[in-house]
N, C-alpha and C positions, 0 to 999 in steps of 0.2 A: 504494500499499499504506499501511496505517496504520503509524504509528511507535510504537504501543503496546508497552510492555514485556510480554514474555511468557515463559512457561517451558513445558516439556513433561515430564510425569511418565511415564516408561516403566515400567510394571509388567508382571508376568507375563502377565496376560490382558487388559490394556487400556492405552491411551494416554490421557492427560488433557492437553488443551491449556488453559493457564491464562493469563488476563489479569487481574491484580488479584484481585478476588473472583468473577470470572466464569470458567466452565470449560465445556468440551465433552469428552465421553468417546467414545472409539472402541474397539470390541472388537478384540482381536487374538489370533491363534494363534501362539505362539512357533515359531520354526524350530529346526533343529538338524541336525548331521551334514551340512553343506553344503546344507541345504534352507532357503530363505528363509522367514521368518515371513509371516503374512497379516494385513493390516489391512483391516477392514470399514468401508467409507465410503459414506455415502448418495450416490446419484446427484445430479446438479445439480437435477433436479426435486424429488426428495425432500428435499434439503438445504433448499430454499426453504420447504418445508412444515413441517419439524420443528425447525430450529435456532431459538434465541432471536433476537430482533430485532437484537441487537448483532453477531451473526455473519452475518446475511443479507447477500448481496452480497460476502462476503469468503471464499468457499470456496477459491479458488485460493491466496489469500494464506495462509490457515490451513493448508491441506494442504501448501504449500511449506515452511512453518515446521516442520510435523511431519516432513516428509521430511528436513530438515536434521539431525535427530536419529538418523538411521540411515545407516551406511556404505552405499556403492553396493551394490545388489542384495541387501541384507539383508532387505528387506520387499517383498512383493508386495501389491498392492491388489485387493480384490474389492468389487464394489458390494453393499450390504446389502439391496438391493431389486431386484425383477425388472424394473422399467421402465427399466433402465439400458442396455439394449442399444444400442451405437453411441456411447455417451459415452466419449470418450477424451482428456479435457482434464486428466487428473491428473498431478501432478509426480512420481508414483511409477513405477518401471518396470512395464511390463505385458508379459506373455508369453502 
């Protein structure tokens, strides 16, 4: 894992992963009333296609860092693309 300093901005409808002047945005749906929120994440294949070069090869690292900003079971993750069936390498709880 990279030792880059990072931060995560948790907003109402998105998460922003920040490293210096670089960032990645993830859509989210807030939860409530004991219902976990949803984070939309590109599948591994789609990740390689759409993220900037600095984030390629760092999917698990970046998603693990995002996950550290949510208490257990607060977020569920869903893939943002349909080619993701069978991918289950995410550090978020899956149900």
